N, C-alpha and C positions, 0 to 999 in steps of 0.2 A: 492691415498695412496697405499703403497705396501700391499700385502696380509699379510705380517708379522705384520702390524699395525692393521689389522682387525680381526685376529684370535689369540686367546690366548691358550697356552698349559699349563695346570696345571699338573706338573709332580707328585705331591703328590696325587691328586685326580684322576689322569690319565684321564683327560677330555680334549677335544678340543672344544673350544667355539668361535662362531663368536661374537665379541665385537665391531664391527664397527658401530653399531647404526642403529636404525630403524626410519624412518620418515613416519608417516601415515600408519604404519603397513608394510612398504616396507623397505628392507635393503638399506642402503645408498650406498653400493658397492656390486657388484656381481662378482664372479670369476668362471672360468671353473673348472670342476672336475679335469682336468689335472693340472691346476695351483695350486689347493689345494694339490694334490698328490705330485707335484714337491716341493712345499714349505715344506711339512712334511718330504719328503725324504732328502731334503737339510739340514733340521734341525737335523734329527736323524743320519746323517752320521758323525757328529762331534765326535772327540775323547772322549770328556767329556760325551757323551751320549751313548757310546757303550754298557753300561750296561742296558739301557732302552729297553724294547721290542718295535719292530717296530709297529706303529699304523695302517699302511695301506699297501696293496699290490695291484698291477695292474694286471688285467687279460687281458685287451685290452686297447687301448688308451681312451676308453670311458666307461670302466667297472672296478670298484674298490671294494675292500673288506676292511671294517673296522674291525680290529682284536682286540679280547679281550686281555687284560683288558680295552682297550681304549673305551671311550664313547663320543658320540657327540649328543647333544639334537636336538629335532625336529626343533626348531627355527633356529639353525645354518645351517641346510640343505637348508633353504630358500635363502641363500647367494650363492648357487652353481647352475651351469647349465652345459649343454653339457657333461653329463656322468651320469651313474647310480652307486649306492653304495649299497652294501648289507653287513650285519654283519656276523661275524664268531666267535663262542665261546660265544655268548650271551645266548645261551640256557643252563640253569643250569641243570646239571646232578649230583644228590647227590653222594658224595664220589668220583666223577670224575672231575667235573668242577664247579668252583664258579658261573660263568655266571652272567647275569643281570636279576633282577626280577622287576616286577611291582606290586604295592600295591595300592588299592583304599582306600581312606580315607574320613573323613567328618570333619566338624567344623573347627578347627584351621588349618590355612595354614602355610607352611614354608615361609621363606623369602630368598631373593637372597644371603645373607651372609651364609645361611645354607649349600649351595652346597659345597661338598668336606669335610664336617665334619662327624664324626662317628654318626650313628643312631642305637639305641638299643630298643628292645621290653622290656617294663618294667617287664613283667611277665615271659616270656620265655627266656629272655636274648639273643635272636637272635641279631646278630650284623653285621654291614656292613657300607658302606659309601654311603651317599646320593649324587647321581650324577646328578639328575635333578628332576623337579616337574612341574606339570601343574595344576594351580588352577582352570581352567575352567572345565577340565575333572576330577579333584580331583584324580590325579594319582601321585605316587612317583616312581622314578627309583632308585634302590639300587643295589650296588655291594656287595654281602655278603663277609664276611671276609674269609670264608673258604667253602669247599664243603661238610662238614659233614651234615648228614641227619638231625641233630638236629638244623641246622642253616638255615631253609627254610623260616622263616617268614610266616608260614602256619597256624597260629592259627585262622586267620579270624577276630579277635577282639582284644581289648586291646589298650593301649597307646604306642606310639612310641616317644622316646625322642632323640633330637639331642644334642650331647655333646657340650656345650658352645653355644647352639642356642635354637631354638623353642622346647617347651616341650608339652607333652600331645596331640600329633597328633593322632586322633582316627582311628585305622585301622578298615575297615568295610568289608573286604573280604580276602580270602586266597591269597597268592602271586601266580603270574603266570609268566611264562618265555617262551622264544623262540626268534628266529631270526627275523630280520627286513629287509625290502627292500625299497629303495627309487628309484622308476622307473623314467627314464628320457623321457619326451615327448617334442617335438618341433613342432611348426606349420609351415606350408609353404603354398604358394599359394597367391592369390590376396585378400588383406583385405583392405576395405575402412578405411581411417584414422578416428581416434576417435572411432573405433569399439572396444568395450571391449570384449576380449576373456575371457570366464569363464569356470571353471572346476567343474564338478558335480560328487560327490561321496556320498556314504551313510554316514549318521551321526552316525557312530558306528565303532569302531576300532576292531571289531571281525567279523567273518563270521556269518551273521545273516540270519534267514529265512524270516524275514519281513523287508527288507531294506527300509530306509527312505532317499530319495535323498535329498542332501543338496549341495548348492553352496559353494565351499570353499572360505573363505575370501581371497581376492586377495592380495598376497604379491609381485606380479609382476606388471609391469607398461607397458602399451602399448603406452604411450606417445612417439612420434617419437624421440625427442631429447634424452630421457633417454635410450631407448633400442638400438638406433643406436650407442650411445656412448659406450655401453657395449658389442657391437659385436653381438647383436641379431637383426635380420632384423626388420626394422621399422614396427610397428603394429603387430608384432608376439611375441610369447612366447617361452621360453626354460626353462623348470622347472623340478625339482625333486619332485615327488609326492610319498608319503608313501603308498605303496600298501600291505605291510605285516607287521604285528605286532604280537608278541608272537607266531611266527611260523604259523600264519593263515592269509590267504589272506583276505584283507578288501573287502567286497562285491564281493568275488570270483575273484578279480582283475579287475573288470569292471571300466572303466573311460569314462566319457562323456565330450567331449570338444566342446564348443559351441560359436558361434559368431552370435548374434541376435540383430542388431541395427534397431530400427524402421525407416522406409523409405528406408531400404536397403534389398536386398535379404538375407535370412538367410543361415547359414551353420552350420553343426555339424559333428562330427566324434566320433564314439564309438570304443574303443579298449579294449583288455583284456591283462593285464600283469600278468604273472604267475611266472616270474623269473626276475632277474636283467637284464636290457637291455635298449636300447634307441630306441624310436619309432617315426616315422614321423606322423604328424597329418595334412592331407590335408584339407584346408579350402578355400572357395572362396565366397566372397560377392561382390555385386555391386549395383549400383543405381537401385531402383525399381520404374519405371516410372508410375506405377499404385498405388503407395503409397507415394503421394506427399504432403499430408497435415500433419501439426503438430498436437499435442494434447494439446498445450498450446499457449496462445497469451498474449502479454503484450503491453500496450501503452508506447510510448517513447516521452518524452518531451525534447525540446531544442536540438534535434539531430544536430550534426555538418555536416551531409551529409546523404547519403543513404547507408545502410548496403547492403551487397552482398549475394545473395542467395547461400546457401551451405557453407557459412563461419561460423567459430566458434565464438560465442559471450560469453563473460565472465562477471560475476558480480563482481564489485569492492570490495564489502564487504562480500557478501554471498559466493563467490567462485563458484557459479553455472556456468555450462557450457551448451550451447545449440548449435544446428545447425539451421540456418535460412532457412526456406522453402519458405517464402514469406514475403514481406514488403509492406506497403502502405504509401502513403504520399511523398511529395518532399519538404524538406527533410523528412526522415522516421518519421512517427507518430505512427506506430504500427508494431510489429513483430509477425510472426507466426513461431513457432519453436518446436523442440523436444529436450528433455534433454539428455545429454551424461555424461560420467563419473559417479559421484555419483548422480543418478537420483532422489534420495530422497531430494536433495537440489535444490531449485528453486530460481529465482530472488526475491529480496525484494523491496518493495516500497521505492523509493527515492535513491536507489543506482545507480551508474554509470554502464551502459552496454557498453562494448567496443568490436568492431569488430576486430577480429584477422587479417584479410586480409585488410579490408577497413580502419582500424584505426578510424572509426567513433565512436563517443561517444554520449551518450544520457542518460536521466534520466528515470529510470524504474517507471512505475505505478505498480498496483497490478496485478500479473498474474492471468489468468482465463483459465478454460477449453475451448477447441475449437475442432471442427471437428468431423468426423465420428468415430474416435477412441474412443470417449466417448459415442457412441450410446448404452447405457446400455439396450435398449429394444431388441437388438440383443443378443440372449442367446444361450448357448451350453449345451446340456444334453446328457450324455453318457449312454449307455445301449442298449439292443436289441430293434429294431423297425422294423416292416414289413411295407413296403410301395410299392404302385403301381404307377409307373410313367405314366400309361396309354399309354405305348408305345408298347403294345402287348406282353410284357414279363411277365406280371402278377406280383404278389406280390414278392418282393425281400427283402433280409435281409440287414439291415444297422446297424451300431454300435454307431452312434452319430447323434443327430438332431441339426442342426443349424437353429434356428428360425429367419428368415430374418425380420419378422414383417413388411413387406411391405417397407423396406428400399431398396435402389438400391443395385445391386450386387457389384458395386464399393465401396459403403459404407460398405457393409458386409465384403468384403475382407479386407479393412483397419481395421475394428474392430477386425477381427480375427488375423491380424498381430499384433495389439496392445496387444491382450490377450496372445500371445505367445512370446512377445519380452523379451529381457533381462530386469529384474526388475519386471516382472509380477509374483510376489511371492505369490499371493493368489490363492485360489481354483477357477477354472474357470467353474466347473461343476454346472449347475443349479439343479442337482439331489443330490443323497446321497453320491456319490463318492467324493474322494479327488484327484483332478488333478491339479497340479501346472503348471501355464502357461509357465514359462520360461524353464521348463523341458519337455514340451509336444512334442513328436516326431510323433505321429500318433495314430490311434486307438489301435495299439498294435504291438508287435514284432513277434507274431506267431499266426496262426490259428490252434487250436488243436481239432480234431474231437474225439468224445467219444461215447461209448455205455456201456451197462450193468450198467447204473447209479443206485445208491441205491434208487433213486426215480426219477420220471420225474422232469426235471429241477432241478438237484441236488445241484447246487452251487448258490452263491449269488454274485451280482455285488460288486466289490471292495475287495473281500476276496483273500487271498493268497492260491494258489494251489501248491501242492508239488507232484513230481513224486516219487513213492515208490521205484523204482529201480535206476533211474538216480540221484535223489536228486535235480533235476531241480525245480526251483520255478518261479512263475509268478503271476501277479495280474489281476483279471478278469475285463476287460473293459466292455464286453458284453457277455451274455450267450444266445446262440441260440438253444433252445431245441425244437425238433420236435415231442415230445411225445414218449412213449414207451421206455423211458430212453435212448434216442439217441439224439445227437445234436453236436454242436461244440462250443468252447470257443475262444474268442479273448483275448489274454493275453498280457499285457504290462509289462515292467520292468522284462523281462525274464532273468533268470540266469541259465546257463547250457542248456542242450538239452534234451527235453522230448523224450522218446523212445516208439515205437509202442508196444502195449499190456500191458505196465506197468499200475499200478493202480494210479489214481489221488486221492488226498485227499484234502478236503476243510478245511482251517485252522479255520474258524469260524463256518461254517455250520456243519462240521463233516461228510459230505456226501462223497461218493466215486463214481468213474466211471473208465472205462478202456480206455486208448488211442486207437483210432481206425485208424491206418495208420500213416504215417510219418507226423509230423507237417509241416505246410506251413509257410515259413518266409514271413513277410509283409514288403517290402522295404518302407522306409519313403519318403515323399516329402521334401527334405531338405530345399528348398528355402522358403517354407511356408507350415507348417504341415497340415493345413486344406484344402489346395488347392491353385492353382495359378489363376491369372487373367491376361488375355492378349487379346488384340483386342476387348475389350468390352464383353468378355465371361469368366465366372468362370468355372474352371476345378477342380472339387472336388477331394480330396484325397480319397483313398480307404475307404469305409464304411461311408462316410459323406453324410447325407441326408439334403436337403434344404427344409424347410417348409415356407409357407407364402411368396413365391416369388412374386414380383410385376407381375401382369398380363402382363404388357408391356414388361417384360423381360423373359417371359416363354420359349423363344427359346434361351436364352443367357447363358445357362449353360450345363454342361455335368458331369455326376456322374459315380462313380465306386462302385458297391455294395460290400458288405463285402466278397463275394466269389471271387471277382476280375473281374467280368464281367462289361464291360463298358455299361452304360445306357444313351442313348440319348433321351431326351424328344421328344414327338411327336410335330409336327408343330402346334402351336396355332396361331389363328388369331383373330383380334378384329372386332366387329360389332359396328358401331358408328352411332348415329343419332344426328346431331348437329343443332344449330340454335333454340334451345328450350327456352321457357320462363317459369316463375313460373306458376304452376297449369296446364301446358300442360300434357295431358295423351299421353303416347307414347307406341306403341307396334310394335314388329317385330315378325311375325308369319310364321312358316314353311308351305310351300305349298306342295301338293302331286305331283305337276309337275309345270314346268314353265307356268305361267298364269293360273294355276289350283286353286282348292279350298284349304282352310286351312286344313292341315292334323290334324284331331282331333282324330285319332286312331293310334298313333305312336307305341303302344306297344301290339298290338293284344288283346286289351281289358285290363281289370284290374283284379288283384288278389284280393280275398276277404280281406277287411280291415274293422276293427270294428270302432265303434263310439268312439269319445273322445280320439283318438290316435295321437301321434306325428310322424306318418309315413304314407306314401302312398306306397302301394305295387302294382306293375304292372306285366303284363303277359309276359314280355320279358326282357332281359338284357338291361340296360340303356347304350346307346352309349356315347362315349366320346365327341361327337359333340353336347353336351348340356352344358350350363353354369354350372360351378362347384357350384354355388349358384344362386338362382333365384326364379321363380314362377312355380309351377306345377298346371295344371288345370284338374279337374275331370269333365267329362261330365256325369252327373247323369241322365241316360236315362229315368227312370220311373218318376222322378221329373221334367224332361224337363228343367233342370237348369245346369249351369256351376259353379263349386265351385273352388275358387282360394286359393292356400296355398303357403306361402313362405317357401322354403327349404334352408338348409345350406350346405347340401352335399348329395351325392348319392353313392351307391355301389351295385353291382349286380342288383337286381330287386327292390330296395327299395330307396325311397327318405326320408331323415330325415328332419323333419320340424323344423323351429325356435320355441323356447319355447312359444312365444306369451305372451299375457297379461291375467291375471285372477284376479278376485276380487268379491266384493259384491256391488251391486248398492245402491245408496243413494236415498232418497226421492227427488222428483222434476223431475223424468223422464217422458217419454211419449212413444208412440209406436215407435218413431224415435229418441228419445234423451236418452242416457245413461249418468247418473251422478255418479261419484265416486271420492270423495275428498281424498281417501286413496292412490291413485296412481297419477302419473303425465303422462297423455297421450302424452304430448309433448316430453318427453324423454323416455317413456316406449317402449316396444317391440310391437307396434301396428301401422299399416299403413293403408292408404286408400286402399280399395280393399280387405282387410282381411275378412275372414269369422269369425263371432262372434256368439256364441251360448248362449242363456239363458238356463243354465243348470236346473234351477228350473222348468221352464215350458216346457223344451225340444223344444225350437223354435230357429231358427237361422236367421241371416241376413248378409248383407254386410256392411262394414264400408265405409261411403261415405265422411266423413269429420272429421278431428281432430279440434274441435272448440277451445278448450283451455286445460289447464292442467287437468280440472275436467270433461269436457264434450266432448262427441263424438256424431256424428249423424250417423244413420244407415238406411238401408231400413226398412220398417215397419215390426214389429212383432205383431201378433194379441193380445197377452196378455200384450204387453208393457214391459218397463224396470222398474219394480216396486221396491219400497224400500225393500231391503233384498234379492233381486233376485241374485243368484249366476251366474257368467258368465265366459266364457273362450274364447280366440281367437286363431286362427291359429292352432286349433286341428280339427280333422275330425268331422264334424257336424252331419253326419249320418253314418250308416254302409253301405259300398259299396259291390257290388257283381260283378261277372264276366260279367254281361251284361253292366256294365258301362265302359266308355272309358277314356283315359288319353292322354293329350298332354302337351308339354312344350314350351311356348313362348321363343324366344331368348331374348326378352325384354318385360316387362310389368310393367309400373310404372307411378306414377304421380310425376312430377317434383316439388320439394320444392323450387327451385331457378332456375335462368336462367343458361343455359350451355348445355352440351352434355350428352347424356345417352349412355352407352356402356356395352358390355358384351364380354367375351373371351371364345372361344370354341376351341377344338382340331379339326384341319382340316383333313378330310379323303377323301372327294369328294365334288364337287360343290353342293350347296344347294340353292334352290329357296325360296324366302320369299316375304312377303308384309310388307311395312312400313306404319303405320298409326299414325297420330298425330291429336288430337282433344282437344278442350276446348270450352265449351259453358255454363257451369253451375256456374262458379266462376266470381265474380265481382272483378276487380283489377288484380294484377299479370300481365301476358303478354297480356291480352285482349282476348276476345272471337274471335274464328277464324272459317273460313270455313274448314271442315275436309280435311286434307291432306292425300293423299294416293300415294304410289309409289312402283314399283316393286324393288326387290333387289336380286342380285346374290352374294352369299357368296362363294368366290373362295380361292385359296391358298394365296391371298393377303388380305383376309378379305373382308369387305364391309363398305362403308360409304355413308350416304345420308344426305344432308342438308335439313331440313324441310322448306317448303315455307309457311309462316304464312300470310294468307290473312284475314283481318278483316271481320267479319260477322256483317254487319251493320243492319241486319234485326232482329236479335235476340232481344227480348224485355228485 
């Protein structure tokens, strides 16, 4: 259709309106700004219209001015592309210019037939013409009848009546006025087909100090056929976006244009429009070979053939669209896919699924979750955290923790891609902040150092910080305070530029600090905002800390701390003893030298440690060539005993012990049998080899067997385990002093099942050890064996020994 069929000029109301129709929120036809300008100029140069004011003038072939008194509503601008448009004369100046005003209202809405009719304030008699309205925003646009000061619609309350139309529209605020700008953006670059480009702007049409990012409802279409037919490159966009209203820039002119399709590399571009203009938005997406699993699967019945990987599939009744990442069966019996288009719509049971390229059809079952994208135990928590990678660089600052929870790094990467994809519209922060996944760019836009804080650690995570001189704003991702009112902030969603020495103010905390030096910009990783994955290795984005990485992947990642320093983990190696059976006792013990004795004084003695504590203090810094969790052994010299405690971590000169089990003994015990029906020893935190203390009688023993849920056996205690005796395990059973020694086995455990025992340490130099495997006291399991002993050298490749289990046929 011609543009004259899709735009209507109302000479009485002096409005220009797109009337070509919308389907699914998208205009049925779109036109270049030049075609729109040409149409209007051709119309208004007719002799019969020489008395009408010209509605538009051209500044350049892509920049146009809509002239007062003419008005065009926001929806009509959606039908234009390839040019920007600003208004002139919309700003009302009492006694000088009528202008266009906006009024907020409540309750009763106008209707479409009200546009162009006179509107009057019941009390003040302010009068004008209603030229547009928005029932979502509850806004009216009015052209006052004259420029008199008494006709400003500024009462802020009262009823507005439309002559011959809707009555009693309740005004709820004074009128506002000002010019408007529709900025033109167009994307270019390589975009994967079916990738939906989206635009992010604040959900407020004023310049606000606390902007809330919102994805604009798409009135554009990236479908190849549609855009190509309209002259826009396939897969790209060319749009007019409103960046100014009432003479104020919306979100200071910031626009964020994003392309994030799961299984593809991501792309985004942020720009600032402060005046009318046309701006290119470079975007580039491609196949992500490390993000190849879908997040949905569906069974397919009666398939006519095999669907093709990477083809588009559509649902016959639901309209759902997906991309096939894998299929099984011949013909296909199941599809693994991710959703595109409206990703809130999935396939429905019983509908026909058709392959766009293969033309294969099949009947859908009920879709289900699938793949690492749905690994919800992988969590993200924003905020300051200090972590030591044990690489010699000490404790470093990070601003977000990704808890891998012992998932593979490949799975972690795909989960993080899923959290940041288009359509991830919920809060992805496991903490108190609100971070929306599909808008997430990185830990922040800027690192701002401060001093002279009104208190130590003056601000709070998630609050808005404002610069007193610049007026710049940002939201705190993480605050890194070093004490003495000094530190730095990581700020996201920064608007404006913070200045050295200006005062910062916290919007919710009310605290202040001074900027200390020029802010440091933080470039994002556009392809994947938490970090990339290549060659089996995860490369973290700035400020991202990985916790609970699988021991087998301890060398498969690289981080960048918040200050921008690359942090490479030390080389970790595995120590493995294989060929073990149930009830085998296995130990790998450090030697003082090759072929030498067991090193039972690793730490130059022991630091004083009290009784009944959950720590072991040693006399020297604990080296990283110890398991991060395991068993620490105290050589109690005076007692001529060795006490073993399980630890969960260490730092500096201290081991932190596992909490252990505690309770009160029941009747039926003996000097070697502890009975307690209030706990479950099979699932509780107690193991063979643990130290256990009768607190009531101040006696201790070693756990030798977990009998069942209510009973354990120990080495003898003189007073026995009597009814009502209080006990605790895996806490220090006596007070130790500096005459006592400490050593840490690489491995020390009893196998509860057949398999391999292993530990991971940080390699620094070759270490000599002895491997010992024994079993003689248990009946059943793997059988009693002659003790196995073997030397072991732990080098840069780690160490592995297979136990040789020879039956001991002499043991009775």
